[in-house]
N, C-alpha and C positions, 0 to 999 in steps of 0.2 A: 515376585511373591506379592498377592495381594494383602492390603493391610487386614489385620485381625480385628474383628468389630467386636467391641466389648461393652455390654451393659451393666453398669454398678447400680445394684437394687438397694435402695434404702430399706433398712430392716423394719421399721415401724411405719403406721399410718400418721405419719408426722414430717414435715419438712427435714431434709438436711440442715443441720444448724450451721450459722456461719462459722463457728469454731471449728466445726468438724472438716471444713474446707482445707484446714490448714493441719489436720491429723491424718495418722497413717492411712485411715479408711478410705481417703480422697487422694491424698499426696502420692500412695504406692500407684493407683491407676494413672494419676497424672503423669508419673515418670514412665509409665509404661506407653503413654502417648509421646513424651517429650523425647525419651532416649530410644525407645524401640519401635516409633511410626505406628503405634496401634490407634485405632479409631474409637475413642472412648466417650460414651454418653453416660451421663449421671441421672438416673431415674428416681423420682419420689414424689411426695406431694409439693404442692406450690405454697410458699410462704405467703403471709399476708402482706400485700402490697406489691407481690410479684404475680403478674397474670399467668394462668396456666397455659402451656405450650410448649413450643419447641424453641430452644435457643442455640443457635451455633455460635461459632467462635466470634463472627461479626456483631454478635449481641451483647458482648461482654460489657458495654456501657450500661445497659440497661440493669444486668445483674449487679454490678459494682455500685450504682448509685442507689439501689435499693436494699433490699435485705441483705444480699450477699456480697458486702464490703471487701471479704477476703479473697474474692473472684480473682482480683489483680494478681494474687500469688499462683494461681492455677490456669492462667488465661490461655485459651484454645481449647479446653474441655467444653463438650456440648451438655447441655441439660435438656430433659424431658420432664416437665412438671404437670402433676394432675390435680384436679381439684380436691380429689380424695384418693388416697393410696391404699385400698382395702383389699380384700380377697378379690372381688370382681374385677377391680381395676388393674390388678396384677395379672390375672388369667387373661383378660382383654389385651394386655401390653404383650404377652407371650406369643398369642395367636396372631395379633396384627403386625408384629415385628420379627416374626421367628426368621425370615429370610435375611434379616439385617443383624442377626445376632450369631456371632461365633463363639463367644464366650460369654456365660451368664455368670457375674461375678456377685456372690452372695455374702452377707456378713451375719454369720451365726445362726445356729439352729432354732429361730424365732419363730412361733407360731405362724406368723403371716408369710414366713418363707418356705414352709414345709412342703407346700403343694407345687412351688415353682420349679423345683429341680426336676422332679418325676415328670412333669407336665412337659418341660424343655427337651428332655432326653426322649420323650415319647414321640415328639413332633420333630426332632432333629437329632437322631442317634449319634451321628457324627459330631455334634457340637460338644463343648468343654463346659462343665459346671465347676466353678471355684467356690469353697465355702471357707472364708476365714473366720475361725470359731469365735472369736473375741472371749476366750476362755480363762476362766479362773478354777481353781480346784473346788471352791465351794459351789459354783453352778454346775460344773461338769459332774460333780458326785450327785446332783439333784434330778439330772437327765435320764429318763428310763429310756436309754437308747434302743433297748430290746422291743419297744413297743412298734407295732407296724408302721405308724406315722413317721417315726424317726427312722426305721430300718430302711423305708422306702426313699427317705430324703439322702441318708447317707449314702445308701447304695447307688444313688444317681449322681452323686459327687464325684469328679474325676480326680480332683485335687483339694485336699483338705488340708488347712494350715491353722498353725496357732502361733502367738508371737512369745514364746516361752520355750526354750531347750527342754527343761525339765518336765513341762506339761505335754510337749509332743511326744518325748519318750513314754511318759506315764500313759497317755491315751493310746498309743500304738501298741502298748501290752494289754491295756484293759479291753480295747475295742478291737473287732474284726477288721479295721480298715487301718491304712497307714496314714499318720499325721506327720506333716512336714514343719519344720521350725523355720518360719520365716519372721524374724525378730522385728520388733516396732523399732525402727531406727530413727535417725536424725536426717532432714534435709534442710540447708541453710536458706530459708526465705527472706533473710534481711537483705538489705542492700549495701548498707556501710560497714558491715561486720565479717567481711569476708576472711580477714587476716587473722592467723594465729596470734594469741595474745601473749606476750611475755610475762612470765609468773610475776616478776618483779613489778610489773604495773598493776598487778592486782591488789585489791584490799583485804584486810582479815574480815571477810564477811562469810556466813554461814548462809545459804539461800534455800528457800524451798518455794515451789510456784504450784499454783493449782486453786481448786475451789476450798477455801478455809472455813473450816468448822464443821465439815460434813463428819458424819460418824466414820465413813470410810477412811478418811484421810487421817484422823487422830492426830491433829495438829496440837493438841494440848500435850501430848507425849514430848514433842520437840520443846514446847514452850516451858514444860516444867524441867526437863533436862537441862536447857540452856540455864535457867535459873538456878538449878543445883551446881553446874559448872562455873558459873559466871566469875566467881572470884577467883578462880584458877585460870581464867582466860580473859585478863582485863582490858585487852586490846581489842577485843572481837565483838562483832555485831552480828545480830541475827535479823535477815530481811526476809518477810512473807509477802509473796506476791500473788494478788487474786482477789476475788470478790469475798466478801465475808458472810457466811450463812446468819441470818436474823437469830436463830437460836444458840449461836456461839458468842452473841455479844455479852450476855450476862456474866458468862465465864471469864471473856476477857477483862471485862471492868473489874471483876473481883481480883483477876491475876494481877493486873497492872497496879491496883490498889495494894496489893500484898507485895508486890515487888517493885516498890517505887524506886530503889537505888539503881536499878537497872533498866527502868522503862526508857531511858534515852537511848539505850543501846538495841532496843526492839523496834523495827521500823516496819509498817504495813503500808505498802504502796498503793492498794487498791488494786482493781482489774486492770490489766495492761494487754490490749490487742494489736499495738502496732509492733511489728516483729524487729524492727530496728531498736525501738526502746527496750523491748525486752532483752534483746541480744546484748544491749548494754550492761544489764544486769547480771546475765551470765559472764560477761568479760570481766567484771568488777570483782566477782566473787571467787573465792578459793575451794569452796566446800559446798556441796549440795547434798541436803538432807531428806530423806523420804521415810515417812513414819505410817504409811498406809497399813490397815489390815488386810486388804486384799487389792490387787490389781489385775487387769487382763494382760498379763504379761509386763514388760517394761512400760511404764507409762510415757506418754509424750514428753513431759517436761525432763524427766530423768534422761531420756535419750538425749534430748537437746542439751543438757547439762554435761553428759559424756562428750558429746561432740563439741563443746567448748573448751574442754580439759578441767572441768570441776572433779575433785575427788569426791566419790560417792559414799554416803553412808545410807544405809536402808534398812528397813525392817525384814525380816525373813519372809518376805511374799514369795510366790511362786517362782519369779524371776530373780531372786537376789543372787543366785551363782552367775546368771548371765551379766547382772549390773556390776557386779564387783570382780568377775573373771575369777571366781572361787576364792574370793578375799585377797588376790593377788593386787589389786589396783585400788580397793576399797574395804569398807568394813559394814559388818551386818550385826544385828541385834534382835533379839526375839521379839515378836509384836508386843507392843506394850510395856516392854521394860525400861523404864525411865532411867532407873539407876545405871543399866547396862550403857543406855545412850550417853547420858552423863560422862561416863568413864571414857567411852570413845571420844566424845567432843574434847575432853581434857587431854588426851593422848595424842591426838590427831592434831589439835591446834597448837600443840607445844613441841610439834615434831620438827627436826630441822630437815626433813627428807621430802617435804611437800613439793618442792620444785620438781625434784626428779620423779615423783609420784605423778603429777599432773603430766610430764611428759610420757609417761606409760599410759595414762588414760587416753590422750590422743592418739597414739600409735593402735591401742586396742579398740577404740572407738572408730578410727578410719578403718580397720580391717573388719569388726564384725556389726558396727552399727550404721555403716554409712548406707543411707536408704537408696542410694543410686546402685550400689554393689548388690544389696539385697534386691532389689527389683529386678537386676540382672539374673539373680538366682531363680526367682520366680518366673522369669521370661523362659529360663532354660528348661523349668518343669513344664511350663505351657508348650513349647516346641517339642518335648518329648512325648508328651500326650497327643499330640495332633497325628491322625491316621496319615 
């Protein structure tokens, strides 16, 4: 059987970011290459400092030394980079490469993607179009899917996926197309942290990872809840990993002034891009907290935390039942409810069952969030769709 040739298309007229190279949007295609012998090309705009053109696996030094430092984690993928990745460039790419594309892999029903699926199917009816929706309930409710441009796009997609079971079920009922659940899982990109961590080696740390201070992440909810719970969990610390939004700094200054008594128990690490350094924080912590008001399924950091055995606390985003296995391995609270989160922190941090709960997280994550197994499920969908 010949290798399946897959083109993974950047959704916007901008380069793939370096951090996206270690997120599911690229890691999943990477695993199709690594584990299922697919020929994968990542297509998009050229970053500043990286010349446009074609880069095969032997050119990884150019990508690693320039903008794409994370390429070392997905070495072997090919890149096709353009000066601009607008409507015309996308159309030309399809026309010029139609014989070298078996699968067109699109991310989201974004404006610049809408014409690509119908054009590809017109030129190559036997080809396969995959659309990974990148969906959350707020965005999906705003899409007028019955308009011709969306109807033509979705009718041209052979496999439609989303990274949340509840969202897949909801959209499969709402839309006249079946939506598959391909959960955003974890794939261990670290080098020195492959082994399972004994719970007794962990510290009393509550961890959160991401862009701190953006409205979407609601980090103030976690900070206020920790302050409220702090007296009842005196041996616990809160670690926040990630860059801090400038607009969040005035709030942080006021918060730390107001909570001087616990300021030494709240640690901001800054942004961490090295996967082994980040894995070290996952391996030290016991609890992972997610306070977002919305996410496109399980976000990458939470999936990684589950894969490292951290007990999850999450706001009730679309994927909260996936994250907590319907509250069996973790806890959830209504979005923005500081009092409820504080109560969960007090209860969970004082629980004597954290060790056994962590074991349950490991087992559940390996079954449902292991990206290699998830990629295998997608590959089976691809094989079933081939004529």
